[in-house]
DSSP file (Angstrom, degrees, kcal/mol; ACC not computed):
  #  RESIDUE AA STRUCTURE BP1 BP2  ACC     N-H-->O    O-->H-N    N-H-->O    O-->H-N    TCO  KAPPA ALPHA  PHI   PSI    X-CA   Y-CA   Z-CA
    1    1 A M              0   0    0      0, 0.0     3,-0.0     0, 0.0     0, 0.0   0.000 360.0 360.0 360.0 141.7    0.0    0.0    0.0
    2    2 A N     >  -     0   0    0      1,-0.1     4,-2.2     2,-0.0     5,-0.2  -0.623 360.0-145.9 -73.3 124.0    1.2    3.5   -0.8
    3    3 A P  H  > S+     0   0    0      0, 0.0     4,-2.4     0, 0.0    -1,-0.1   0.843  97.3  52.3 -64.9 -33.3    1.9    5.3    2.5
    4    4 A V  H  > S+     0   0    0      2,-0.2     4,-2.5     1,-0.2     5,-0.2   0.929 110.5  47.4 -68.1 -43.7    0.7    8.7    1.2
    5    5 A E  H  > S+     0   0    0      2,-0.2     4,-2.2     1,-0.2    -1,-0.2   0.891 111.6  51.7 -62.7 -39.1   -2.6    7.3    0.0
    6    6 A L  H  X S+     0   0    0     -4,-2.2     4,-2.4     2,-0.2    -2,-0.2   0.926 109.9  48.7 -62.4 -44.8   -3.0    5.5    3.4
    7    7 A M  H  X S+     0   0    0     -4,-2.4     4,-2.8     1,-0.2    -2,-0.2   0.915 109.8  52.0 -62.7 -42.5   -2.4    8.8    5.2
    8    8 A V  H  X S+     0   0    0     -4,-2.5     4,-2.5     1,-0.2    -1,-0.2   0.905 110.4  49.2 -58.8 -42.5   -4.9   10.6    2.9
    9    9 A E  H  X S+     0   0    0     -4,-2.2     4,-1.9     2,-0.2    -2,-0.2   0.920 112.3  46.8 -63.6 -44.9   -7.5    7.9    3.7
   10   10 A V  H  X S+     0   0    0     -4,-2.4     4,-1.5     2,-0.2    -2,-0.2   0.913 112.5  50.2 -64.8 -42.9   -6.9    8.2    7.5
   11   11 A I  H  X S+     0   0    0     -4,-2.8     4,-1.7     1,-0.2     3,-0.5   0.938 109.6  51.0 -59.9 -47.2   -7.1   12.0    7.4
   12   12 A R  H  < S+     0   0    0     -4,-2.5    -1,-0.2     1,-0.2    -2,-0.2   0.880 109.5  51.1 -58.6 -39.6  -10.4   11.9    5.4
   13   13 A E  H  < S+     0   0    0     -4,-1.9    -1,-0.2     1,-0.2    -2,-0.2   0.800 118.8  36.4 -68.7 -29.0  -11.8    9.5    8.0
   14   14 A H  H  < S+     0   0    0     -4,-1.5    -2,-0.2    -3,-0.5    -1,-0.2   0.534  92.4 102.9-103.4  -8.4  -10.9   11.7   10.9
   15   15 A A  S  < S-     0   0    0     -4,-1.7     3,-0.1    -5,-0.2     2,-0.0  -0.554  73.2-118.9 -79.5 137.6  -11.4   15.2    9.4
   16   16 A P        -     0   0    0      0, 0.0    -1,-0.1     0, 0.0     2,-0.1  -0.328  45.6 -80.5 -67.7 158.6  -14.6   17.1   10.4
   17   17 A K        -     0   0    0      1,-0.1     2,-1.0    65,-0.1     3,-0.1  -0.374  44.0-127.6 -60.1 133.3  -17.0   18.0    7.7
   18   18 A D    >   -     0   0    0      1,-0.2     3,-1.2    -3,-0.1    -1,-0.1  -0.756  23.2-173.7 -88.8 102.2  -15.8   21.1    5.9
   19   19 A I  T 3  S+     0   0    0     -2,-1.0    -1,-0.2     1,-0.2    -2,-0.1   0.622  82.3  60.1 -70.4 -11.5  -18.8   23.5    5.9
   20   20 A W  T >  S+     0   0    0      2,-0.1     3,-2.3     3,-0.1    -1,-0.2   0.545  71.3 120.2 -94.0  -8.8  -16.8   25.8    3.6
   21   21 A Q  T <  S+     0   0    0     -3,-1.2    -4,-0.0     1,-0.3     0, 0.0  -0.396  89.6   4.7 -62.0 124.4  -16.4   23.4    0.7
   22   22 A G  T 3  S+     0   0    0      1,-0.3    -1,-0.3    -2,-0.2    -2,-0.1   0.517  96.0 148.4  79.8   6.1  -18.0   25.0   -2.4
   23   23 A S    X   -     0   0    0     -3,-2.3     3,-1.2     1,-0.1    -1,-0.3  -0.466  52.7-138.1 -74.9 141.7  -18.7   28.3   -0.5
   24   24 A P  T 3  S+     0   0    0      0, 0.0     3,-0.3     0, 0.0    -1,-0.1   0.707 107.4  48.4 -68.1 -17.5  -18.7   31.6   -2.4
   25   25 A L  T >> S+     0   0    0     82,-1.1     3,-1.6     1,-0.2     4,-0.7   0.173  72.9 113.6-106.9  16.3  -16.9   33.1    0.6
   26   26 A V  H X>  +     0   0    0     -3,-1.2     4,-0.8     1,-0.3     3,-0.6   0.790  66.1  70.6 -60.1 -28.0  -14.2   30.4    1.0
   27   27 A G  H >4 S+     0   0    0     -3,-0.3     3,-0.6     1,-0.2     4,-0.3   0.823  90.5  60.5 -58.2 -32.0  -11.6   32.9    0.0
   28   28 A Y  H X4 S+     0   0    0     -3,-1.6     3,-1.3     1,-0.2    -1,-0.2   0.894 100.5  54.1 -61.5 -40.6  -12.1   34.7    3.3
   29   29 A R  H << S+     0   0    0     -4,-0.7    -1,-0.2    -3,-0.6    -2,-0.2   0.722 101.8  59.5 -67.7 -21.4  -11.1   31.5    5.2
   30   30 A Q  T << S+     0   0    0     -4,-0.8    -1,-0.3    -3,-0.6    -2,-0.2   0.481  90.0  91.8 -88.4  -2.3   -7.8   31.3    3.3
   31   31 A L  S <  S-     0   0    0     -3,-1.3     2,-0.1    -4,-0.3    -3,-0.0  -0.500  81.4-104.7 -90.4 159.6   -6.6   34.8    4.5
   32   32 A G     >  -     0   0    0     -2,-0.2     4,-2.3     1,-0.1     5,-0.2  -0.356  37.8-103.7 -74.2 163.7   -4.5   35.6    7.5
   33   33 A N  H  > S+     0   0    0      1,-0.2     4,-2.2     2,-0.2     5,-0.2   0.861 119.6  52.9 -60.4 -39.4   -6.1   37.1   10.6
   34   34 A T  H  > S+     0   0    0      1,-0.2     4,-2.2     2,-0.2    -1,-0.2   0.934 111.1  47.0 -63.2 -44.4   -4.9   40.6    9.9
   35   35 A N  H  > S+     0   0    0      1,-0.2     4,-2.6     2,-0.2    -2,-0.2   0.888 109.1  54.9 -63.2 -39.0   -6.3   40.5    6.4
   36   36 A R  H  X S+     0   0    0     -4,-2.3     4,-2.4     1,-0.2    -1,-0.2   0.917 108.9  48.0 -60.4 -43.3   -9.6   39.2    7.7
   37   37 A G  H  X S+     0   0    0     -4,-2.2     4,-2.4     2,-0.2    -2,-0.2   0.919 112.1  48.3 -64.8 -43.8   -9.9   42.1   10.1
   38   38 A E  H  X S+     0   0    0     -4,-2.2     4,-2.5     1,-0.2     5,-0.2   0.903 111.9  50.2 -62.8 -41.2   -9.1   44.7    7.4
   39   39 A I  H  X S+     0   0    0     -4,-2.6     4,-2.7     2,-0.2    -1,-0.2   0.913 110.0  50.8 -63.7 -42.5  -11.6   43.1    5.0
   40   40 A G  H  X S+     0   0    0     -4,-2.4     4,-2.4    -5,-0.2    -2,-0.2   0.928 111.6  46.9 -60.9 -46.1  -14.3   43.1    7.7
   41   41 A E  H  X S+     0   0    0     -4,-2.4     4,-2.4     1,-0.2    -2,-0.2   0.924 115.1  45.9 -62.2 -45.1  -13.7   46.8    8.5
   42   42 A E  H  X S+     0   0    0     -4,-2.5     4,-2.6     2,-0.2     5,-0.2   0.884 111.4  52.6 -68.0 -37.8  -13.7   47.8    4.8
   43   43 A F  H  X S+     0   0    0     -4,-2.7     4,-2.9    -5,-0.2     5,-0.2   0.951 111.1  46.3 -60.3 -49.2  -16.8   45.7    4.1
   44   44 A V  H  X S+     0   0    0     -4,-2.4     4,-2.6     1,-0.2     5,-0.3   0.923 112.5  51.1 -61.4 -44.0  -18.7   47.4    6.9
   45   45 A R  H  X S+     0   0    0     -4,-2.4     4,-2.1     1,-0.2    -1,-0.2   0.946 114.8  41.9 -58.2 -49.8  -17.6   50.8    5.8
   46   46 A R  H  X S+     0   0    0     -4,-2.6     4,-2.2     2,-0.2    -2,-0.2   0.894 114.1  52.4 -66.5 -39.3  -18.7   50.2    2.2
   47   47 A Y  H  X S+     0   0    0     -4,-2.9     4,-0.5    -5,-0.2    -2,-0.2   0.943 113.6  41.2 -64.5 -47.9  -21.9   48.5    3.1
   48   48 A V  H ><>S+     0   0    0     -4,-2.6     5,-2.2     1,-0.2     3,-0.8   0.870 113.2  54.8 -70.9 -33.6  -23.1   51.3    5.4
   49   49 A T  H ><5S+     0   0    0     -4,-2.1     3,-1.9    -5,-0.3    -1,-0.2   0.900 102.7  56.8 -62.4 -39.9  -21.9   54.0    3.0
   50   50 A S  H 3<5S+     0   0    0     -4,-2.2    -1,-0.2     1,-0.3    -2,-0.2   0.670 105.5  53.5 -66.1 -14.6  -24.0   52.3    0.3
   51   51 A H  T <<5S-     0   0    0     -3,-0.8    -1,-0.3    -4,-0.5    -2,-0.2   0.131 129.2 -92.8-106.8  18.5  -27.0   52.8    2.6
   52   52 A G  T < 5S+     0   0    0     -3,-1.9     2,-0.3     1,-0.3    -3,-0.2   0.497  81.3 131.7  92.6   4.2  -26.5   56.6    3.1
   53   53 A F      < -     0   0    0     -5,-2.2     2,-0.6    -8,-0.1    -1,-0.3  -0.634  58.2-122.9 -88.6 147.8  -24.3   56.6    6.2
   54   54 A R        +     0   0    0     -2,-0.3    15,-3.5     2,-0.0     2,-0.3  -0.807  46.3 163.4 -84.7 125.2  -21.1   58.7    6.5
   55   55 A A  E     +A   68   0A   0     -2,-0.6     2,-0.3    13,-0.2    13,-0.2  -0.999  18.8 177.6-146.8 145.2  -18.4   56.3    7.4
   56   56 A R  E     -A   67   0A   0     11,-2.2    11,-2.6    -2,-0.3     2,-0.1  -0.991  28.4-119.5-148.0 143.3  -14.6   56.2    7.4
   57   57 A N  E     -A   66   0A   0     -2,-0.3     9,-0.3     9,-0.2     8,-0.1  -0.460  15.5-137.9 -76.5 151.2  -12.0   53.6    8.5
   58   58 A G        -     0   0    0      7,-3.2     4,-0.2    -2,-0.1     3,-0.2   0.767  40.0-134.2 -79.9 -26.7   -9.6   54.6   11.2
   59   59 A G    >   -     0   0    0      6,-0.5     3,-0.8     1,-0.2    -1,-0.1  -0.126  34.0 -65.6  88.9 167.0   -6.6   53.0    9.5
   60   60 A R  T 3  S+     0   0    0      1,-0.2    -1,-0.2     3,-0.0    -2,-0.0   0.774 133.4  44.5 -65.3 -28.4   -3.9   50.8   11.0
   61   61 A T  T 3  S+     0   0    0     -3,-0.2    -1,-0.2     3,-0.0    -2,-0.1   0.581  92.8  98.9 -94.5  -9.6   -2.4   53.4   13.3
   62   62 A S    <   -     0   0    0     -3,-0.8    -4,-0.1    -4,-0.2    -3,-0.1  -0.450  69.7-140.0 -77.0 150.1   -5.8   54.8   14.6
   63   63 A R  S    S+     0   0    0     -2,-0.1     2,-0.4    -5,-0.1    33,-0.3   0.466  90.3  66.5 -85.8  -2.2   -7.1   53.7   17.9
   64   64 A T        -     0   0    0      1,-0.1    10,-0.1    -5,-0.1     3,-0.1  -0.984  67.3-158.6-120.7 127.8  -10.6   53.5   16.4
   65   65 A D  S    S+     0   0    0      8,-0.6    -7,-3.2    -2,-0.4    -6,-0.5   0.924  74.4   0.2 -68.3 -45.2  -11.4   50.9   13.7
   66   66 A L  E     -AB  57  73A   0      7,-1.8     7,-3.4    -9,-0.3     2,-0.5  -1.000  54.4-153.9-151.6 139.8  -14.4   52.7   12.1
   67   67 A R  E     -AB  56  72A   0    -11,-2.6   -11,-2.2    -2,-0.3     2,-0.5  -0.982  11.1-172.7-116.7 124.3  -16.4   55.8   12.6
   68   68 A I  E >   -AB  55  71A   0      3,-2.2     3,-2.3    -2,-0.5   -13,-0.2  -0.977  68.9 -42.9-117.8 120.2  -20.0   55.8   11.4
   69   69 A E  T 3  S-     0   0    0    -15,-3.5   -13,-0.1    -2,-0.5   -16,-0.0  -0.461 124.6 -28.9  53.3-124.2  -21.6   59.3   11.6
   70   70 A A  T 3  S+     0   0    0     -2,-0.2     2,-0.3    -3,-0.1    -1,-0.3   0.443 118.6  98.0 -98.6   0.6  -20.3   60.5   15.0
   71   71 A S  E <   -B   68   0A   0     -3,-2.3    -3,-2.2    27,-0.0     2,-0.4  -0.665  65.2-136.3 -96.7 145.8  -20.0   57.1   16.7
   72   72 A K  E     -B   67   0A   0     -2,-0.3    26,-2.5    -5,-0.2    27,-2.0  -0.833  20.2-163.4-102.0 134.2  -16.8   55.1   17.0
   73   73 A F  E     -Bc  66  99A   0     -7,-3.4    -7,-1.8    -2,-0.4     2,-0.6  -0.950  17.8-151.4-122.2 134.3  -16.9   51.3   16.4
   74   74 A E  E     - c   0 100A   0     25,-2.9    27,-3.4    -2,-0.4     2,-0.5  -0.931  27.8-153.8 -95.2 119.6  -14.4   48.5   17.3
   75   75 A V  E     - c   0 101A   0     -2,-0.6     2,-0.4    25,-0.2    27,-0.2  -0.853  15.9-178.1-105.0 127.0  -14.9   46.0   14.5
   76   76 A K  E     - c   0 102A   0     25,-2.9    27,-3.1    -2,-0.5     2,-0.4  -0.983   7.2-163.9-122.2 135.1  -14.2   42.3   15.0
   77   77 A T  E     + c   0 103A   0     -2,-0.4     2,-0.3    25,-0.2    12,-0.3  -0.951  13.4 165.3-122.7 137.6  -14.6   39.8   12.2
   78   78 A A  E     - c   0 104A   0     25,-2.2    27,-2.7    -2,-0.4     2,-0.3  -0.983  28.2-126.1-146.4 156.0  -14.8   36.0   12.5
   79   79 A S  E     - c   0 105A   0     -2,-0.3     8,-0.4    25,-0.2     2,-0.3  -0.738  38.1 -95.8-102.2 154.8  -15.8   33.1   10.3
   80   80 A L        -     0   0    0     25,-2.4     6,-0.2    -2,-0.3     2,-0.1  -0.503  39.8-143.6 -70.3 128.1  -18.3   30.4   11.3
   81   81 A G    >   -     0   0    0      4,-2.8     3,-2.2    -2,-0.3     4,-0.1  -0.440  28.7-102.2 -86.7 166.3  -16.7   27.3   12.8
   82   82 A A  T 3  S+     0   0    0      1,-0.3    -1,-0.1     2,-0.1   -65,-0.1   0.741 121.3  62.7 -59.9 -23.1  -18.0   23.8   12.2
   83   83 A N  T 3  S-     0   0    0      2,-0.2    -1,-0.3     1,-0.0     3,-0.1   0.385 119.8-107.5 -84.9   4.5  -19.5   23.9   15.7
   84   84 A G  S <  S+     0   0    0     -3,-2.2    61,-1.9     1,-0.3     2,-0.3   0.705  82.3 109.6  80.7  20.3  -21.9   26.8   14.6
   85   85 A T  E     -F  144   0B   0     59,-0.2    -4,-2.8    60,-0.1     2,-0.4  -0.859  57.2-139.2-126.1 162.7  -20.1   29.5   16.5
   86   86 A F  E     -F  143   0B   0     57,-2.9    57,-2.2    -2,-0.3     2,-0.6  -0.927  10.5-152.4-113.1 142.2  -17.9   32.6   15.9
   87   87 A Q  E     -F  142   0B   0     -8,-0.4     2,-0.8    -2,-0.4    55,-0.2  -0.937   7.3-162.0-117.3 108.2  -14.9   33.4   18.0
   88   88 A F  E     -F  141   0B   0     53,-2.9    53,-2.4    -2,-0.6     3,-0.4  -0.805  19.1-158.5 -91.7 112.1  -14.3   37.2   18.0
   89   89 A N  E     +     0   0B   0     -2,-0.8    51,-0.2   -12,-0.3   -12,-0.1  -0.508  56.6  23.6 -96.7 158.4  -10.7   37.6   19.2
   90   90 A H  E     +     0   0B   0     49,-0.2     2,-0.4     1,-0.2    -1,-0.2   0.829  66.6 173.2  61.3  39.4   -8.8   40.5   20.8
   91   91 A V  E     -F  139   0B   0     48,-3.0    48,-2.2    -3,-0.4     2,-0.4  -0.657  14.2-164.0 -72.8 127.3  -11.7   42.4   22.2
   92   92 A R  E     -F  138   0B   0     -2,-0.4     3,-0.2    46,-0.2    46,-0.1  -0.926  27.4-169.2-120.6 142.1  -10.3   45.2   24.2
   93   93 A L  S    S+     0   0    0     44,-0.6     4,-0.1    -2,-0.4    -1,-0.1   0.490  83.8  69.9-101.8  -7.5  -12.0   47.4   26.8
   94   94 A D  S    S+     0   0    0     43,-0.3     2,-0.2     2,-0.1    -1,-0.1   0.370  81.2  94.8 -92.7   5.3   -9.1   49.9   27.1
   95   95 A R  S    S-     0   0    0     -3,-0.2     2,-1.1     1,-0.0   -31,-0.1  -0.618  83.4-109.9 -95.6 157.7   -9.7   51.3   23.6
   96   96 A D        +     0   0    0    -33,-0.3     2,-0.3    -2,-0.2    -2,-0.1  -0.735  65.5 123.6 -90.4  96.8  -11.8   54.4   22.8
   97   97 A Y        -     0   0    0     -2,-1.1   -24,-0.2    -4,-0.1     3,-0.1  -0.981  51.7-148.3-148.6 159.0  -15.0   53.2   21.1
   98   98 A D  S    S+     0   0    0    -26,-2.5    19,-2.6    -2,-0.3     2,-0.4   0.796  83.2  26.1 -93.9 -36.6  -18.7   53.5   21.5
   99   99 A Y  E     -cD  73 116A   0    -27,-2.0   -25,-2.9    17,-0.3     2,-0.6  -0.970  63.0-138.4-133.7 143.4  -19.8   50.1   20.1
  100  100 A L  E     -cD  74 115A   0     15,-3.0    15,-2.0    -2,-0.4     2,-0.6  -0.911  25.8-163.2 -94.1 123.1  -18.3   46.7   19.5
  101  101 A F  E     -cD  75 114A   0    -27,-3.4   -25,-2.9    -2,-0.6     2,-0.6  -0.947   2.3-164.1-112.6 118.0  -19.4   45.5   16.1
  102  102 A C  E     -cD  76 113A   0     11,-3.1    11,-1.6    -2,-0.6     2,-0.5  -0.913   1.9-166.0-108.1 119.9  -19.1   41.8   15.4
  103  103 A L  E     -cD  77 112A   0    -27,-3.1   -25,-2.2    -2,-0.6     2,-0.5  -0.909   5.1-160.6-106.2 123.8  -19.2   40.7   11.8
  104  104 A G  E     -cD  78 111A   0      7,-3.2     7,-2.8    -2,-0.5     2,-0.6  -0.909   3.6-156.9-110.1 128.9  -19.7   37.0   11.1
  105  105 A V  E     -cD  79 110A   0    -27,-2.7   -25,-2.4    -2,-0.5     5,-0.2  -0.913  15.4-177.9-106.1 119.6  -18.8   35.4    7.8
  106  106 A C        -     0   0    0      3,-2.8     3,-0.1    -2,-0.6   -81,-0.1  -0.585  45.0 -94.7-105.6 170.7  -20.6   32.2    7.0
  107  107 A P  S    S+     0   0    0      0, 0.0   -82,-1.1     0, 0.0   -81,-0.2   0.843 119.7   5.7 -57.1 -33.2  -20.2   29.9    4.0
  108  108 A S  S    S+     0   0    0    -85,-0.1     2,-0.3   -84,-0.1    -3,-0.0   0.229 127.4  43.9-139.2  17.2  -23.1   31.6    2.2
  109  109 A E        -     0   0    0     -3,-0.1    -3,-2.8     2,-0.0     2,-0.4  -0.983  62.3-133.9-154.5 164.4  -24.3   34.5    4.3
  110  110 A I  E     +D  105   0A   0     -2,-0.3    41,-2.2    -5,-0.2    42,-0.3  -0.982  26.5 178.3-124.1 135.0  -23.0   37.5    6.4
  111  111 A V  E     -DE 104 150A   0     -7,-2.8    -7,-3.2    -2,-0.4     2,-0.3  -0.820   2.6-178.9-131.3 168.0  -24.3   38.3    9.8
  112  112 A F  E     -DE 103 149A   0     37,-2.4    37,-3.5    -2,-0.3     2,-0.3  -0.963  11.9-172.7-154.9 169.2  -23.6   40.8   12.6
  113  113 A N  E     -D  102   0A   0    -11,-1.6   -11,-3.1    -2,-0.3     2,-0.3  -0.926  11.2-162.5-159.5 161.2  -24.4   42.1   16.0
  114  114 A M  E     -D  101   0A   0     -2,-0.3     2,-0.3   -13,-0.2   -13,-0.2  -0.997   5.1-173.8-149.4 150.3  -23.3   45.1   18.0
  115  115 A W  E     -D  100   0A   0    -15,-2.0   -15,-3.0    -2,-0.3    10,-0.0  -0.989  34.4-100.7-142.6 148.0  -23.3   46.3   21.6
  116  116 A R  E >>  -D   99   0A   0     -2,-0.3     4,-1.8   -17,-0.2     3,-0.6  -0.388  40.1-114.9 -61.5 148.4  -22.5   49.4   23.4
  117  117 A K  H 3> S+     0   0    0    -19,-2.6     4,-2.6     1,-0.2     5,-0.2   0.869 116.2  56.8 -56.4 -39.2  -19.1   49.2   25.0
  118  118 A G  H 3> S+     0   0    0    -20,-0.3     4,-1.7     1,-0.2    -1,-0.2   0.869 104.6  51.8 -61.8 -37.4  -20.6   49.4   28.5
  119  119 A M  H <4>S+     0   0    0     -3,-0.6     5,-2.9     2,-0.2     6,-0.8   0.891 110.1  49.6 -65.3 -38.9  -22.7   46.3   27.7
  120  120 A V  H ><5S+     0   0    0     -4,-1.8     3,-1.7     4,-0.2    -2,-0.2   0.940 110.4  49.6 -63.7 -47.1  -19.6   44.5   26.6
  121  121 A A  H 3<5S+     0   0    0     -4,-2.6    -1,-0.2     1,-0.3    -2,-0.2   0.815 111.2  49.4 -62.4 -31.6  -17.7   45.5   29.8
  122  122 A E  T 3<5S-     0   0    0     -4,-1.7    -1,-0.3    -5,-0.2    -2,-0.2   0.268 116.0-114.9 -91.7  11.2  -20.7   44.3   32.0
  123  123 A S  T < 5S+     0   0    0     -3,-1.7     3,-0.2     1,-0.1    -3,-0.2   0.711  80.4 127.2  62.6  23.4  -20.8   40.9   30.1
  124  124 A K  S   <S+     0   0    0     -5,-2.9    -4,-0.2     1,-0.2     3,-0.1   0.598  71.8  53.0 -83.8 -11.4  -24.3   41.7   28.7
  125  125 A A  S    S-     0   0    0     -6,-0.8     2,-0.2     1,-0.5    -1,-0.2   0.532 132.1 -71.6 -91.7 -10.0  -23.0   41.0   25.2
  126  126 A G        -     0   0    0     -7,-0.3    -1,-0.5    -3,-0.2     2,-0.4  -0.704  69.4 -47.4 135.7 170.0  -21.7   37.6   26.3
  127  127 A K        -     0   0    0     -2,-0.2    15,-0.6    15,-0.2     2,-0.4  -0.590  49.5-144.1 -77.7 124.9  -19.0   36.2   28.5
  128  128 A L  E     -G  141   0B   0     -2,-0.4     2,-0.4    -8,-0.2    13,-0.2  -0.757  14.9-163.3 -86.8 132.4  -15.5   37.6   27.8
  129  129 A V  E     -G  140   0B   0     11,-2.3    11,-2.8    -2,-0.4    -2,-0.0  -0.959  26.5-107.4-118.0 134.2  -12.7   35.1   28.2
  130  130 A R  E     -G  139   0B   0     -2,-0.4     9,-0.3     9,-0.2     3,-0.1  -0.303  17.6-140.3 -60.1 139.2   -9.1   36.2   28.5
  131  131 A M  S    S+     0   0    0      7,-2.5     2,-0.4     1,-0.2    -1,-0.1   0.822  88.3  20.0 -69.7 -31.1   -7.0   35.5   25.4
  132  132 A A  S >  S-     0   0    0      6,-0.4     3,-1.6     3,-0.2    -1,-0.2  -0.998  92.4-100.5-141.1 143.6   -4.1   34.4   27.5
  133  133 A E  T 3  S+     0   0    0     -2,-0.4     3,-0.1     1,-0.2    -2,-0.0  -0.366 105.0  19.0 -62.2 134.6   -3.9   33.2   31.1
  134  134 A G  T 3  S+     0   0    0      1,-0.3     2,-0.3    -2,-0.1    -1,-0.2   0.394 103.4  96.8  88.7  -3.4   -2.7   35.9   33.5
  135  135 A Q    <   -     0   0    0     -3,-1.6    -1,-0.3     3,-0.1    -3,-0.2  -0.878  48.1-168.8-117.9 154.6   -3.4   38.9   31.3
  136  136 A A        +     0   0    0     -2,-0.3     3,-0.1    -3,-0.1    -3,-0.1  -0.234  66.2  83.8-133.6  45.1   -6.5   41.2   31.4
  137  137 A V  S    S+     0   0    0      1,-0.3   -44,-0.6   -45,-0.1     2,-0.4   0.770  87.3  36.5-113.3 -48.6   -6.1   43.2   28.2
  138  138 A T  E     -F   92   0B   0    -46,-0.1    -7,-2.5    -6,-0.1    -6,-0.4  -0.899  65.2-179.4-116.1 142.1   -7.5   41.2   25.3
  139  139 A Y  E     -FG  91 130B   0    -48,-2.2   -48,-3.0    -2,-0.4     2,-0.4  -0.812  20.7-131.0-129.0 165.7  -10.5   38.9   25.4
  140  140 A K  E     - G   0 129B   0    -11,-2.8   -11,-2.3    -2,-0.3     2,-0.5  -0.946  12.6-157.9-118.8 147.8  -12.4   36.6   23.1
  141  141 A L  E     -FG  88 128B   0    -53,-2.4   -53,-2.9    -2,-0.4     2,-0.5  -0.988   6.7-157.3-125.2 119.0  -16.2   36.6   22.7
  142  142 A T  E     -F   87   0B   0    -15,-0.6     2,-0.4    -2,-0.5   -55,-0.2  -0.854  14.1-177.8-101.2 129.9  -17.9   33.5   21.4
  143  143 A K  E     -F   86   0B   0    -57,-2.2   -57,-2.9    -2,-0.5     2,-0.2  -0.975  22.2-128.9-128.9 140.9  -21.3   33.9   19.8
  144  144 A K  E >   -F   85   0B   0     -2,-0.4     3,-1.6   -59,-0.2     4,-0.3  -0.500  29.5-114.0 -78.8 154.9  -23.7   31.3   18.3
  145  145 A L  G >  S+     0   0    0    -61,-1.9     3,-1.7     1,-0.3    -1,-0.1   0.872 118.5  60.4 -55.9 -37.2  -25.0   31.9   14.8
  146  146 A D  G 3  S+     0   0    0      1,-0.3    -1,-0.3   -62,-0.2   -61,-0.1   0.691  96.6  60.9 -65.4 -18.4  -28.5   32.3   16.4
  147  147 A D  G <  S+     0   0    0     -3,-1.6    -1,-0.3     2,-0.1     2,-0.2   0.489  96.2  80.3 -84.4  -3.6  -27.1   35.3   18.4
  148  148 A M  S <  S-     0   0    0     -3,-1.7   -35,-0.2    -4,-0.3   -45,-0.1  -0.558  71.4-133.0-105.1 166.4  -26.4   37.2   15.2
  149  149 A R  E     -E  112   0A   0    -37,-3.5   -37,-2.4    -2,-0.2     2,-0.1  -0.860  31.6 -97.0-116.6 150.9  -28.5   39.2   12.8
  150  150 A P  E >   -E  111   0A   0      0, 0.0     3,-2.0     0, 0.0     4,-0.2  -0.436  32.4-125.4 -64.6 140.7  -28.6   39.1    9.0
  151  151 A I  G >  S+     0   0    0    -41,-2.2     3,-1.9     1,-0.3   -40,-0.1   0.785 106.0  71.6 -60.1 -27.1  -26.5   41.8    7.5
  152  152 A E  G 3  S+     0   0    0    -42,-0.3     4,-0.3     1,-0.3    -1,-0.3   0.743  93.1  56.4 -61.6 -22.3  -29.5   43.1    5.5
  153  153 A S  G <> S+     0   0    0     -3,-2.0     4,-2.4     1,-0.2    -1,-0.3   0.511  80.7  95.1 -86.4  -4.3  -31.0   44.4    8.8
  154  154 A L  H <> S+     0   0    0     -3,-1.9     4,-3.2    -4,-0.2     5,-0.3   0.902  78.3  53.6 -57.2 -47.3  -27.9   46.5    9.5
  155  155 A P  H  > S+     0   0    0      0, 0.0     4,-2.2     0, 0.0    -1,-0.2   0.915 113.1  43.8 -56.9 -42.2  -29.1   49.8    8.0
  156  156 A T  H  > S+     0   0    0     -4,-0.3     4,-2.1    -3,-0.2    -2,-0.2   0.936 116.5  46.3 -67.0 -46.6  -32.3   49.7   10.1
  157  157 A V  H  X S+     0   0    0     -4,-2.4     4,-2.6     1,-0.2     5,-0.2   0.916 113.1  50.4 -61.6 -43.7  -30.5   48.7   13.3
  158  158 A L  H  X S+     0   0    0     -4,-3.2     4,-2.9    -5,-0.2     5,-0.3   0.902 108.4  51.1 -64.3 -42.8  -27.9   51.3   12.8
  159  159 A R  H  X S+     0   0    0     -4,-2.2     4,-1.9    -5,-0.3    -1,-0.2   0.928 112.9  46.6 -59.4 -44.5  -30.4   54.1   12.2
  160  160 A T  H  X S+     0   0    0     -4,-2.1     4,-1.2     2,-0.2    -2,-0.2   0.933 115.1  45.7 -62.5 -47.4  -32.2   53.1   15.4
  161  161 A V  H  X S+     0   0    0     -4,-2.6     4,-0.7     1,-0.2     3,-0.4   0.917 113.7  47.9 -64.7 -45.1  -29.0   52.9   17.5
  162  162 A L  H  < S+     0   0    0     -4,-2.9     3,-0.4     1,-0.2    -1,-0.2   0.819 107.0  56.6 -70.5 -29.4  -27.5   56.1   16.2
  163  163 A E  H  < S+     0   0    0     -4,-1.9    -1,-0.2    -5,-0.3    -2,-0.2   0.818 107.6  50.0 -67.5 -29.4  -30.8   58.0   16.8
  164  164 A Q  H  <        0   0    0     -4,-1.2    -1,-0.2    -3,-0.4    -2,-0.2   0.624 360.0 360.0 -83.0 -14.1  -30.6   57.0   20.5
  165  165 A S     <        0   0    0     -4,-0.7    -1,-0.2    -3,-0.4    -2,-0.1   0.484 360.0 360.0 -74.0 360.0  -26.9   58.1   20.8
């Protein structure tokens, strides 16, 4: 028996089902984390701009990822895992922003949710878990797909939220 073919067979038997196979958004999964974050920020900026909002990215050196109208947003982007959850990494509470915006990329849809920074700090957006033991600067936030909203509802949600600000 060919050892490479045997290894391929064993890998196939033990590999979880790939929910991204054949996905129109599979290219997102092939990018590095920094690129994923930049793509998420630019996507949100273009999407809200196309719906009449004034928006600009903060850039790599800015302490704010995105400004929509007068509000500051920290944008976190994650892809859907095989377990049906998103893991939004490097959530920080020491940055200057009004809202945490979580963008979820699924194999064939895009979803989001957002919370005021105070809600995030009080664990009302979900449980924050430290990224590394012994530090209290960056956290991860895990969200189920059911906790997210379809991206098509963003303009309506954003108008409501910004009117209340």
